[in-house]
C-alpha positions in Angstrom: -17.2 -12.9 100.2 -20.4 -11.3 101.4 -21.7 -11.2 97.8 -21.1 -14.9 97.4 -23.0 -15.6 100.7 -25.8 -13.4 99.6 -26.1 -15.1 96.2 -25.9 -18.6 97.7 -28.5 -17.7 100.3 -30.9 -16.4 97.7 -30.3 -19.4 95.5 -31.0 -21.8 98.3 -34.2 -20.0 99.4 -35.5 -19.9 95.8 -34.6 -23.6 95.2 -36.4 -24.8 98.3 -39.4 -22.5 97.6 -39.6 -23.9 94.1 -39.6 -27.5 95.4 -42.3 -26.6 97.9 -44.5 -25.0 95.2 -43.9 -28.0 92.9 -45.0 -30.5 95.5 -48.0 -28.3 96.4 -49.0 -28.1 92.7 -49.3 -31.8 92.4 -52.3 -31.7 94.8 -53.9 -29.0 92.7 -53.3 -30.9 89.4 -54.9 -34.1 90.8 -58.0 -32.1 91.9 -58.3 -30.4 88.5 -57.6 -33.6 86.5 -60.3 -35.5 88.5 -62.9 -32.8 87.5 -61.8 -33.1 83.8 -61.8 -36.9 84.0 -65.3 -36.8 85.4 -66.4 -34.7 82.4 -64.8 -37.2 80.0 -66.6 -40.1 81.6 -69.9 -38.3 81.5 -69.4 -37.7 77.8 -68.4 -41.3 77.3 -71.6 -42.4 79.1 -73.7 -40.1 76.8 -71.9 -41.5 73.7 -72.4 -45.2 74.7 -75.7 -45.2 76.5 -77.8 -42.6 74.7 -76.2 -42.3 71.3 -75.4 -46.1 70.9 -71.9 -45.2 69.5 -69.5 -48.1 69.2 -66.8 -48.0 71.8 -63.8 -47.0 69.6 -65.7 -44.2 68.0 -67.0 -43.1 71.4 -63.5 -43.0 72.8 -62.4 -40.9 69.7 -65.3 -38.5 70.3 -64.4 -38.1 74.0 -60.8 -37.3 72.9 -62.0 -34.7 70.4 -64.6 -33.0 72.6 -62.9 -32.9 76.0 -59.8 -31.2 77.4 -56.7 -32.8 75.7 -54.7 -32.7 79.0 -56.9 -35.6 80.2 -58.7 -37.0 77.2 -55.5 -38.2 75.6 -56.0 -41.3 77.7 -59.2 -42.1 75.7 -57.3 -41.6 72.4 -54.6 -44.0 73.6 -57.3 -46.5 74.7 -59.0 -46.3 71.3 -55.7 -46.9 69.5 -54.9 -49.9 71.7 -58.3 -51.4 71.0 -58.2 -50.8 67.3 -54.5 -51.9 66.8 -54.9 -55.0 69.0 -58.1 -56.8 68.1 -57.4 -59.5 70.8 -57.2 -56.9 73.6 -60.2 -56.4 75.7 -61.1 -53.0 77.3 -59.8 -54.0 80.8 -56.4 -54.9 79.4 -56.3 -51.6 77.4 -57.0 -49.8 80.7 -54.3 -51.8 82.4 -51.8 -50.5 79.8 -52.8 -46.9 80.7 -52.2 -47.1 84.5 -48.7 -45.6 84.2 -50.0 -42.6 82.2 -52.8 -42.1 84.8 -50.4 -42.0 87.8 -47.5 -40.1 86.2 -49.1 -37.6 83.8 -52.4 -37.0 85.7 -51.1 -37.3 89.3 -53.9 -39.8 90.1 -53.8 -41.9 93.2 -54.1 -45.7 93.3 -57.8 -45.4 94.4 -58.6 -43.1 91.4 -57.0 -45.6 89.0 -58.9 -48.5 90.6 -62.1 -46.7 89.9 -61.2 -46.4 86.2 -60.1 -50.0 86.1 -63.5 -51.1 87.5 -65.1 -49.2 84.5 -62.8 -51.0 82.1 -63.9 -54.4 83.5 -67.5 -53.9 82.5 -67.3 -51.6 79.5 -68.3 -53.3 76.3 -69.3 -56.6 77.8 -72.8 -55.8 79.2 -76.0 -54.2 78.0 -76.7 -50.5 78.0 -78.7 -50.4 81.2 -76.0 -52.3 83.1 -73.3 -50.0 81.7 -75.3 -47.0 82.7 -75.4 -48.3 86.3 -71.7 -48.7 86.2 -71.2 -45.2 84.8 -73.3 -43.7 87.6 -71.3 -45.7 90.1 -68.0 -44.6 88.7 -69.1 -41.0 88.5 -70.2 -41.1 92.1 -66.9 -42.7 93.2 -64.9 -40.1 91.2 -67.0 -37.3 92.9 -65.9 -38.7 96.3 -62.3 -38.8 95.2 -62.7 -35.3 94.0 -63.9 -34.2 97.4 -61.0 -36.0 99.0 -58.6 -34.4 96.6 -60.0 -31.0 97.4 -59.5 -31.6 101.1 -56.0 -32.8 100.6 -55.3 -29.8 98.4 -56.5 -27.3 101.0 -54.4 -28.9 103.7 -51.2 -29.9 101.9 -50.9 -27.1 99.3 -50.3 -24.4 101.9 -48.2 -26.8 104.0 -45.8 -27.6 101.2 -45.5 -23.9 100.1 -44.7 -22.8 103.6 -42.4 -25.8 104.2 -40.4 -25.0 101.1 -39.8 -21.4 102.1 -39.0 -22.2 105.7 -36.7 -25.1 104.8 -34.7 -22.7 102.6 -34.5 -20.1 105.4 -33.5 -22.8 107.9 -30.7 -24.1 105.6 -29.4 -20.5 105.1 -29.4 -19.9 108.8 -27.6 -23.1 109.5 -25.0 -22.5 106.9 -24.2 -19.0 107.8 
């Protein structure tokens, strides 16, 4: 009977600890993905503003040159634009919002920043697009700082909360 209690206790503690670490990791992933996304957008700006690359080709180049864990979004955008000629860039970005929140752990505010880029991309001249790129990059930098603050606060909180919850359950059960 003691062995069963011991195994059950260890299982409960490990399960709760795992859940705590999983929840804490979401904050870290958001922070890292915002940095990678910022790099992708900087490359997209270079492709469009300085190299005068057409948008579908620029999106393909961003996918090929950046980290695939984030740049898959740009490949999907390119495919949507090429496959659906009637689709504008904003609508293509709209189709990607679910990927942005679920796969990249981005907040609503982060997604809105990207949507604002989608509203102006491809419909204005280079100088105007460059201004929008600078604005989006500045906003993403602010989101990155916010994500870092949340990460520092919540990562430790969730890790400790997971372990302590497991211990509390074990104490209450036995």
